[in-house]
N, C-alpha and C positions, 0 to 999 in steps of 0.2 A: 303420247301414244305405247308406252311399255303397259300403261292402265288400260288402253284401248285394247292393246293385244292379250291382255290377258284377260278381259270380262270376255270377250269374242272367245275364246280358247273355252273357257269357264261353259257357255250358254250352249256350243256344242257340245260338251261332256253330259251334257244332260239328254242329248237324244242316243246314250247308250243304254245299258241298262244297269240303269246307279243302285248303288245304296249308300246306305254312314256306314260311318265307321269313328270308334274312338281308338287312343291309343296313348302308351308311354313308351318313351325312349332316355338313356340314356348314351351322353356324347364326350367324349375325350376331347376338349378344344384344347389348339396349338393356337394361338395368336400375336401374328409380328404385327408389332407398333411401328407406325414413322411419323417422330414426333422431334422438332424443333430441329432438326438435320442427325439425330441419329436412332437407332435401329435398336428396339426394344423389345423382351419378348415373355412371355404371358401362358399358362398351363393351368388350366382348371375342367373339373368336370359339368356338365351343363345337362340338367335334367328338363325334360320335355313333355307335356302334355297337350296331347292334338285331337283334332277332331275333321273329320274331312265327309266327304260326299261323294259318288264319281262311280264307274265303274274301275276296278282294278287292271284289266286288262284293255285300257281304252284313256279315258279323261278322266280327271280327279282335280278335285280343288279341297286346299286343306290348310289350317289354321291352328297354328299352334302357340302356348305361350309355354316361355321359359323361366328359369332360374339356375345363375352362373356366379359364385361366388369369387372371386380375384384373387383378395386375399395377398395382393401385391402392390408394390409402392410406382407406379404405372405414372399416376396422373396426383398423388398425394401430398403431400406434405414429407419433409424427410422422416416425421416421426409417425407419422400415420400409415394406413391400408387404404386400398382402393376398397370398397365394398360389394355389398352384392347387386348384380344387375339382372331387371326386370323385361324382358323383351317379349314379343310377338310378333309372328311369323304369318304371312298367306303365302302359301304356296301351289301351284298348276302343275303337276303328275299327268306324265304320259307313260303309260306300260302297255307290256306287250303278253302277250300267253303262249312259252315256248312248248306246254305240255308237263307231266309231271311236276305237277302242283308251282310251277316255278314263274313268276312276273317279275323279269325284269323291268326299272322303269328311269326316265330322268327328270329331272325337276327343275322348276324356275320357280322363283318369286323375288319378295320385297319384306321387306322386316324392319322396326322401329322397337328400341329400347329405352333404357334411364340406367345410371348406375351411381350410386353413392360414392361419394370422395372425398377428403380429408382434406381442402384447400381454403387457404386464406379469404378468395373473392365469391368461391361455390363450392356446395355440400353437393349436388348429382351433377352430370354429364349426362345429354341425351345425345341420340348416333341413330342411323338410319342404315340399310345395306343392300342390295343385293347379292342375289342368294342364285346358287344353280348345284348339281349333283346327281347326283344318282345311286342307283341300290338293285338290291333284288329281295323279293317277298316269296315266302314260302309259303303257302296254304296250308296249315296243320288240319284245320277240319272245315267247316261252313261257316262257321261263327268265329276262329282265332288263323290269324297270320303271324310270322315271323318276319320280322323287317329288317338285315343289316345294309348299311353303304357310307357314302362318302359324301362332305357336303362342304362348298367351298363360301363363303361371305369374306365381300367386301364392303367397309365398315368406312361411313364418314363420321369423325366424330363434329361435336360443336367446339366454334373455334374456340379457346383455354387463353385465359389472358397469364401471361407472366408479371413480372415485375416491371418492363419497360414494354411491351411490345403483343400482341396477341399471335398465338401459332395454329395453323388448321394442324388437325391431325386426321390421319386414317389409317387403316389396321387391316391384314390381310387373315381369315381365319380358316383352317381344317380342319372340321369335325369329324371324323370316324363316327358312325354310330349304333346301335344293336335296338330294338325294341318289339313289342308288339303291340296290334291293333285286334283290335273286338267288334265285328259287323254284325250290325243289325238290319 
C-alpha cells in the first residue's frame, strides 16, 4: 500500500514544472537502539549524496546514498567495534513557495542498508527504515539552493543471534542536516 501511494504521488509530481538536481548533505545522527530489553544510544555523522527530480514548490522524488561509521559497540563482540553502514533511501517531497526564495517542505520515504559488525555468527547486519521529516530550502540562485531540515527514521534491523536465542532490534534515529543542491 505504501509503495502504491509513493508511486501515485511520483506520477502527479511529473505534472508540475519538473527539474533535476543533485546534492550533498551532512547529518548529525543520534540513534536510540532497543536491543534485548535494554536501550543503547549511538551518535555519528552521516554523509549523503542525493539525486532528485520534481518541482521545489510542488512534488519531487529523491534517491540518496549515505555513509555512516558507527565506531560503537552496539552489536559487535566485546572487543570489536561496529563498522560503516551504507544506506539507500527513496523519498517523496511536498514543497510550498513562501516567496522570498524560501520553500518549506515535508518528506516521507523508505530505505534499506547494511552495516559491518564484528560478531561470531555475523559479519554484517541489514536494516530497513521508514522515514519522515521536513525542512526548508533557500534558493541562492537559479542553479543552487541551501537545504536545512530534520528527519526521523524508524529502523528495523535483521534478527541477531545471541548465544541461546534470537533477538529483534529496532532503532529510532533523529537526523538534523544541512546540504546544498545543484539544479539542472
